[in-house]
PADO-257613 format. One record per residue: residue number from 1; residue in one letter; x, y, z negated of N, C-alpha, C, CB in turn. Coordinates in steps of 0.05 Angstrom, whole numbers, padded with zeros to 5 digits. Each point is the difference from the previous one (the first is absolute). Glycine has a CB too. Layout:
<atoms>
atom pos=NUM, code=A, neast=X, nnorth=Y, nup=Z, caeast=X, canorth=Y, caup=Z, ceast=X, cnorth=Y, cup=Z, cbeast=X, cbnorth=Y, cbup=Z
...
</atoms>
This chain:
<atoms>
atom pos=1, code=M, neast=-00020, nnorth=-00364, nup=-00303, caeast=00004, canorth=00026, caup=00013, ceast=-00021, cnorth=00019, cup=-00010, cbeast=00021, cbnorth=-00022, cbup=00041
atom pos=2, code=S, neast=-00013, nnorth=00047, nup=-00047, caeast=-00019, canorth=00019, caup=-00010, ceast=-00016, cnorth=00012, cup=00023, cbeast=00031, cbnorth=00011, cbup=-00038
atom pos=3, code=A, neast=-00054, nnorth=00000, nup=00032, caeast=-00017, canorth=00013, caup=00020, ceast=00013, cnorth=00024, cup=00011, cbeast=-00041, cbnorth=-00017, cbup=-00023
atom pos=4, code=P, neast=00037, nnorth=00023, nup=00049, caeast=00012, canorth=00024, caup=00012, ceast=-00008, cnorth=00025, cup=-00015, cbeast=00001, cbnorth=-00023, cbup=00045
atom pos=5, code=R, neast=00018, nnorth=00040, nup=-00050, caeast=-00006, canorth=00025, caup=-00014, ceast=-00001, cnorth=00024, cup=00019, cbeast=00021, cbnorth=-00019, cbup=-00041
atom pos=6, code=I, neast=-00013, nnorth=00014, nup=00066, caeast=00003, canorth=00022, caup=00019, ceast=-00026, cnorth=00016, cup=00003, cbeast=00035, cbnorth=-00026, cbup=00023
atom pos=7, code=P, neast=-00058, nnorth=00014, nup=-00019, caeast=-00024, canorth=00016, caup=00005, ceast=-00007, cnorth=00020, cup=-00023, cbeast=-00017, cbnorth=-00037, cbup=00027
atom pos=8, code=D, neast=00028, nnorth=00032, nup=-00051, caeast=-00006, canorth=00018, caup=-00022, ceast=00019, cnorth=00024, cup=-00001, cbeast=-00017, cbnorth=-00040, cbup=-00025
atom pos=9, code=E, neast=00037, nnorth=00040, nup=00042, caeast=00019, canorth=00022, caup=00000, ceast=-00009, cnorth=00023, cup=00018, cbeast=00037, cbnorth=-00033, cbup=-00008
atom pos=10, code=P, neast=-00027, nnorth=00058, nup=00002, caeast=-00006, canorth=00022, caup=00019, ceast=00010, cnorth=-00008, cup=00028, cbeast=00004, cbnorth=00034, cbup=-00038
atom pos=11, code=I, neast=-00016, nnorth=-00022, nup=00058, caeast=00005, canorth=-00009, caup=00027, ceast=00030, cnorth=00004, cup=00008, cbeast=-00047, cbnorth=00012, cbup=00012
atom pos=12, code=D, neast=00060, nnorth=00009, nup=-00021, caeast=00028, canorth=00004, caup=00008, ceast=00017, cnorth=-00022, cup=-00012, cbeast=-00008, cbnorth=00049, cbup=00003
atom pos=13, code=L, neast=00002, nnorth=-00058, nup=-00027, caeast=00015, canorth=-00022, caup=-00012, ceast=-00006, cnorth=-00026, cup=00014, cbeast=00000, cbnorth=00024, cbup=-00044
atom pos=14, code=Q, neast=-00025, nnorth=-00028, nup=00053, caeast=-00006, canorth=-00024, caup=00015, ceast=00018, cnorth=-00001, cup=00025, cbeast=-00048, cbnorth=00001, cbup=-00017
atom pos=15, code=F, neast=00049, nnorth=00021, nup=00031, caeast=00017, canorth=00001, caup=00025, ceast=00029, cnorth=-00006, cup=-00008, cbeast=-00031, cbnorth=00034, cbup=00021
atom pos=16, code=A, neast=00041, nnorth=-00022, nup=-00042, caeast=00028, canorth=-00005, caup=-00008, ceast=00005, cnorth=-00030, cup=-00006, cbeast=00002, cbnorth=00047, cbup=-00019
atom pos=17, code=D, neast=-00021, nnorth=-00059, nup=00005, caeast=00003, canorth=-00029, caup=-00006, ceast=-00001, cnorth=-00017, cup=00025, cbeast=-00020, cbnorth=00009, cbup=-00045
atom pos=18, code=V, neast=00002, nnorth=-00003, nup=00063, caeast=-00003, canorth=-00016, caup=00024, ceast=00025, cnorth=00004, cup=00018, cbeast=-00050, cbnorth=00004, cbup=-00002
atom pos=19, code=L, neast=00058, nnorth=00021, nup=00007, caeast=00022, canorth=00006, caup=00018, ceast=00027, cnorth=-00010, cup=-00010, cbeast=-00026, cbnorth=00039, cbup=00016
atom pos=20, code=R, neast=00028, nnorth=-00041, nup=-00042, caeast=00025, canorth=-00011, caup=-00012, ceast=00005, cnorth=-00029, cup=00008, cbeast=-00006, cbnorth=00032, cbup=-00039
atom pos=21, code=E, neast=-00016, nnorth=-00047, nup=00044, caeast=00002, canorth=-00028, caup=00006, ceast=00003, cnorth=-00006, cup=00030, cbeast=-00028, cbnorth=-00008, cbup=-00040
atom pos=22, code=V, neast=00026, nnorth=00028, nup=00057, caeast=00001, canorth=-00005, caup=00029, ceast=00029, cnorth=-00004, cup=00009, cbeast=-00042, cbnorth=00028, cbup=00006
atom pos=23, code=R, neast=00045, nnorth=-00046, nup=00013, caeast=00026, canorth=-00003, caup=00013, ceast=00001, cnorth=00018, cup=00024, cbeast=00005, cbnorth=-00049, cbup=-00015
atom pos=24, code=W, neast=00014, nnorth=00067, nup=00016, caeast=00001, canorth=00021, caup=00020, ceast=00020, cnorth=-00008, cup=00022, cbeast=-00011, cbnorth=00035, cbup=-00034
atom pos=25, code=P, neast=00006, nnorth=-00027, nup=00059, caeast=-00023, canorth=00015, caup=00010, ceast=-00025, cnorth=-00018, cup=00000, cbeast=00030, cbnorth=00029, cbup=00028
atom pos=26, code=A, neast=-00053, nnorth=-00016, nup=-00028, caeast=-00025, canorth=-00014, caup=-00001, ceast=-00021, cnorth=00014, cup=00018, cbeast=00010, cbnorth=-00016, cbup=-00047
atom pos=27, code=N, neast=-00027, nnorth=00000, nup=00058, caeast=-00022, canorth=00012, caup=00016, ceast=-00025, cnorth=00003, cup=-00017, cbeast=00019, cbnorth=-00020, cbup=00043
atom pos=28, code=K, neast=-00039, nnorth=00033, nup=-00031, caeast=-00024, canorth=00005, caup=-00015, ceast=-00013, cnorth=-00025, cup=-00011, cbeast=-00007, cbnorth=00039, cbup=00030
atom pos=29, code=D, neast=00006, nnorth=-00060, nup=-00015, caeast=-00012, canorth=-00025, caup=-00009, ceast=00015, cnorth=-00012, cup=-00024, cbeast=-00016, cbnorth=-00009, cbup=00046
atom pos=30, code=E, neast=00042, nnorth=00011, nup=-00046, caeast=00016, canorth=-00010, caup=-00022, ceast=-00005, cnorth=00017, cup=-00026, cbeast=00035, cbnorth=-00016, cbup=00033
atom pos=31, code=L, neast=-00039, nnorth=00042, nup=-00029, caeast=-00006, canorth=00017, caup=-00023, ceast=-00027, cnorth=-00007, cup=-00012, cbeast=00027, cbnorth=00037, cbup=00021
atom pos=32, code=V, neast=-00047, nnorth=-00041, nup=-00004, caeast=-00027, canorth=-00007, caup=-00009, ceast=00001, cnorth=-00027, cup=-00014, cbeast=-00021, cbnorth=00027, cbup=00038
atom pos=33, code=D, neast=00035, nnorth=-00046, nup=-00026, caeast=00002, canorth=-00027, caup=-00012, ceast=00014, cnorth=00002, cup=-00028, cbeast=00002, cbnorth=-00020, cbup=00046
atom pos=34, code=A, neast=00019, nnorth=00036, nup=-00048, caeast=00014, canorth=00003, caup=-00026, ceast=-00019, cnorth=00012, cup=-00021, cbeast=00044, cbnorth=00006, cbup=00025
atom pos=35, code=A, neast=-00060, nnorth=00014, nup=-00017, caeast=-00018, canorth=00013, caup=-00018, ceast=-00022, cnorth=-00020, cup=-00009, cbeast=00009, cbnorth=00044, cbup=00022
atom pos=36, code=R, neast=-00019, nnorth=-00059, nup=-00003, caeast=-00020, canorth=-00020, caup=-00007, ceast=00011, cnorth=-00021, cup=-00019, cbeast=-00022, cbnorth=00007, cbup=00045
atom pos=37, code=A, neast=00046, nnorth=-00017, nup=-00040, caeast=00013, canorth=-00020, caup=-00017, ceast=00006, cnorth=00011, cup=-00028, cbeast=00020, cbnorth=-00020, cbup=00041
atom pos=38, code=A, neast=-00015, nnorth=00046, nup=-00043, caeast=00005, canorth=00012, caup=-00026, ceast=-00025, cnorth=00006, cup=-00015, cbeast=00041, cbnorth=00020, cbup=00019
atom pos=39, code=G, neast=-00064, nnorth=-00023, nup=-00007, caeast=-00025, canorth=00006, caup=-00013, ceast=-00007, cnorth=00029, cup=-00001, cbeast=00008, cbnorth=-00039, cbup=-00027
atom pos=40, code=A, neast=00001, nnorth=00054, nup=00047, caeast=-00006, canorth=00029, caup=00001, ceast=-00030, cnorth=00005, cup=00004, cbeast=00046, cbnorth=00008, cbup=00019
atom pos=41, code=S, neast=-00054, nnorth=00015, nup=-00027, caeast=-00028, canorth=00008, caup=00002, ceast=-00009, cnorth=00002, cup=00029, cbeast=00004, cbnorth=00024, cbup=-00043
atom pos=42, code=N, neast=-00030, nnorth=-00025, nup=00047, caeast=-00011, canorth=00003, caup=00027, ceast=00007, cnorth=00027, cup=00012, cbeast=-00038, cbnorth=-00029, cbup=-00013
atom pos=43, code=E, neast=00041, nnorth=00050, nup=-00004, caeast=00008, canorth=00026, caup=00010, ceast=00028, cnorth=00000, cup=00012, cbeast=-00030, cbnorth=00021, cbup=-00035
atom pos=44, code=V, neast=00048, nnorth=-00034, nup=00022, caeast=00028, canorth=-00003, caup=00010, ceast=00000, cnorth=-00016, cup=00026, cbeast=00018, cbnorth=00003, cbup=-00047
atom pos=45, code=L, neast=-00033, nnorth=-00025, nup=00047, caeast=-00002, canorth=-00017, caup=00024, ceast=-00011, cnorth=00016, cup=00024, cbeast=-00006, cbnorth=-00041, cbup=-00029
atom pos=46, code=A, neast=-00015, nnorth=00057, nup=00023, caeast=-00012, canorth=00016, caup=00022, ceast=00019, cnorth=00021, cup=00010, cbeast=-00044, cbnorth=-00008, cbup=-00020
atom pos=47, code=I, neast=00059, nnorth=00021, nup=00003, caeast=00020, canorth=00020, caup=00008, ceast=00021, cnorth=-00012, cup=00018, cbeast=-00009, cbnorth=00027, cbup=-00042
atom pos=48, code=L, neast=00020, nnorth=-00050, nup=00032, caeast=00021, canorth=-00013, caup=00016, ceast=-00011, cnorth=-00010, cup=00026, cbeast=00023, cbnorth=-00013, cbup=-00042
atom pos=49, code=D, neast=-00047, nnorth=00003, nup=00042, caeast=-00012, canorth=-00010, caup=00025, ceast=-00005, cnorth=00023, cup=00020, cbeast=-00022, cbnorth=-00037, cbup=-00026
atom pos=50, code=G, neast=00021, nnorth=00062, nup=00016, caeast=-00005, canorth=00022, caup=00018, ceast=00025, cnorth=00013, cup=00011, cbeast=-00040, cbnorth=00008, cbup=-00026
atom pos=51, code=I, neast=00064, nnorth=-00017, nup=00018, caeast=00024, canorth=00012, caup=00010, ceast=00006, cnorth=-00010, cup=00028, cbeast=00018, cbnorth=00004, cbup=-00046
atom pos=52, code=P, neast=-00003, nnorth=00010, nup=00062, caeast=00006, canorth=-00008, caup=00028, ceast=00015, cnorth=-00027, cup=00001, cbeast=00002, cbnorth=00048, cbup=00013
atom pos=53, code=E, neast=-00008, nnorth=-00063, nup=00009, caeast=00014, canorth=-00025, caup=00005, ceast=00028, cnorth=00007, cup=00009, cbeast=-00044, cbnorth=-00024, cbup=00013
atom pos=54, code=Q, neast=00063, nnorth=00019, nup=-00029, caeast=00028, canorth=00005, caup=00007, ceast=00018, cnorth=-00014, cup=-00021, cbeast=-00012, cbnorth=00044, cbup=00023
atom pos=55, code=D, neast=00038, nnorth=-00044, nup=-00018, caeast=00018, canorth=-00010, caup=-00020, ceast=00009, cnorth=00023, cup=-00018, cbeast=00016, cbnorth=-00036, cbup=00031
atom pos=56, code=Y, neast=-00016, nnorth=00031, nup=-00057, caeast=00009, canorth=00020, caup=-00020, ceast=00027, cnorth=-00009, cup=-00011, cbeast=-00048, cbnorth=00013, cbup=-00011
atom pos=57, code=Q, neast=00067, nnorth=00006, nup=00010, caeast=00027, canorth=-00007, caup=-00007, ceast=00004, cnorth=-00003, cup=-00031, cbeast=00015, cbnorth=00024, cbup=00041
atom pos=58, code=D, neast=-00030, nnorth=-00009, nup=-00056, caeast=00004, canorth=00000, caup=-00029, ceast=-00024, cnorth=00011, cup=-00015, cbeast=00050, cbnorth=00005, cbup=00008
atom pos=59, code=V, neast=-00048, nnorth=-00005, nup=-00034, caeast=-00022, canorth=00010, caup=-00017, ceast=-00006, cnorth=00029, cup=00007, cbeast=00014, cbnorth=-00031, cbup=-00037
atom pos=60, code=A, neast=00007, nnorth=00047, nup=00041, caeast=-00004, canorth=00029, caup=00005, ceast=-00016, cnorth=00005, cup=00025, cbeast=00043, cbnorth=00009, cbup=-00023
atom pos=61, code=S, neast=-00039, nnorth=-00025, nup=00044, caeast=-00015, canorth=00004, caup=00025, ceast=-00030, cnorth=-00004, cup=-00004, cbeast=00041, cbnorth=-00014, cbup=00026
atom pos=62, code=V, neast=-00048, nnorth=-00004, nup=-00044, caeast=-00028, canorth=-00006, caup=-00006, ceast=-00011, cnorth=00022, cup=-00018, cbeast=00007, cbnorth=-00050, cbup=00006
atom pos=63, code=T, neast=00007, nnorth=00056, nup=-00028, caeast=-00010, canorth=00019, caup=-00019, ceast=-00003, cnorth=00028, cup=00012, cbeast=00020, cbnorth=-00027, cbup=-00036
atom pos=64, code=R, neast=-00002, nnorth=00035, nup=00055, caeast=-00003, canorth=00026, caup=00013, ceast=-00026, cnorth=00000, cup=00016, cbeast=00051, cbnorth=00005, cbup=00003
atom pos=65, code=L, neast=-00056, nnorth=-00026, nup=00012, caeast=-00024, canorth=-00001, caup=00016, ceast=-00025, cnorth=00000, cup=-00017, cbeast=00025, cbnorth=-00026, cbup=00035
atom pos=66, code=I, neast=-00025, nnorth=00009, nup=-00056, caeast=-00024, canorth=-00001, caup=-00017, ceast=-00004, cnorth=00026, cup=-00015, cbeast=00008, cbnorth=-00049, cbup=-00006
atom pos=67, code=G, neast=00014, nnorth=00061, nup=-00004, caeast=-00002, canorth=00025, caup=-00014, ceast=-00010, cnorth=00023, cup=00018, cbeast=00037, cbnorth=-00015, cbup=-00030
atom pos=68, code=S, neast=-00028, nnorth=00015, nup=00055, caeast=-00009, canorth=00022, caup=00018, ceast=-00029, cnorth=-00004, cup=00008, cbeast=00047, cbnorth=00004, cbup=00017
atom pos=69, code=N, neast=-00057, nnorth=-00028, nup=-00017, caeast=-00028, canorth=-00005, caup=00008, ceast=-00019, cnorth=00000, cup=-00023, cbeast=00018, cbnorth=-00026, cbup=00037
atom pos=70, code=Y, neast=-00009, nnorth=00021, nup=-00062, caeast=-00019, canorth=-00004, caup=-00022, ceast=00005, cnorth=00019, cup=-00023, cbeast=-00003, cbnorth=-00047, cbup=00014
atom pos=71, code=G, neast=00021, nnorth=00066, nup=-00011, caeast=00002, canorth=00021, caup=-00020, ceast=00022, cnorth=-00005, cup=-00020, cbeast=-00047, cbnorth=00007, cbup=00005
atom pos=72, code=P, neast=00051, nnorth=00012, nup=-00023, caeast=00022, canorth=-00001, caup=-00020, ceast=-00003, cnorth=-00024, cup=-00018, cbeast=00004, cbnorth=00049, cbup=00002
atom pos=73, code=G, neast=00019, nnorth=-00058, nup=-00013, caeast=00000, canorth=-00022, caup=-00018, ceast=00005, cnorth=-00027, cup=00013, cbeast=-00031, cbnorth=00026, cbup=-00027
atom pos=74, code=L, neast=00030, nnorth=-00027, nup=00054, caeast=00005, canorth=-00025, caup=00013, ceast=00026, cnorth=00000, cup=00016, cbeast=-00049, cbnorth=-00007, cbup=00003
atom pos=75, code=G, neast=00060, nnorth=00031, nup=00002, caeast=00024, canorth=00002, caup=00015, ceast=00025, cnorth=-00003, cup=-00017, cbeast=-00024, cbnorth=00029, cbup=00032
atom pos=76, code=A, neast=00046, nnorth=-00031, nup=-00018, caeast=00026, canorth=-00002, caup=-00015, ceast=00008, cnorth=00026, cup=-00012, cbeast=00014, cbnorth=-00037, cbup=00031
</atoms>
């Protein structure tokens, strides 16, 4: 198995790669676990860990929240 490449990607691509692997709907803990399993950077893990505890229906619901809180380039 090759080494994870995700931490070397720009943060918006890291989110795209992580969220693509999630089974929806998903809660915050499932999102953090998916990011950790994918080898996401500490920055991505910290952002996901900071989102509200709730169920998210799809990729768009997470990217809208992240984009609105962390600036352009992260939203849908």
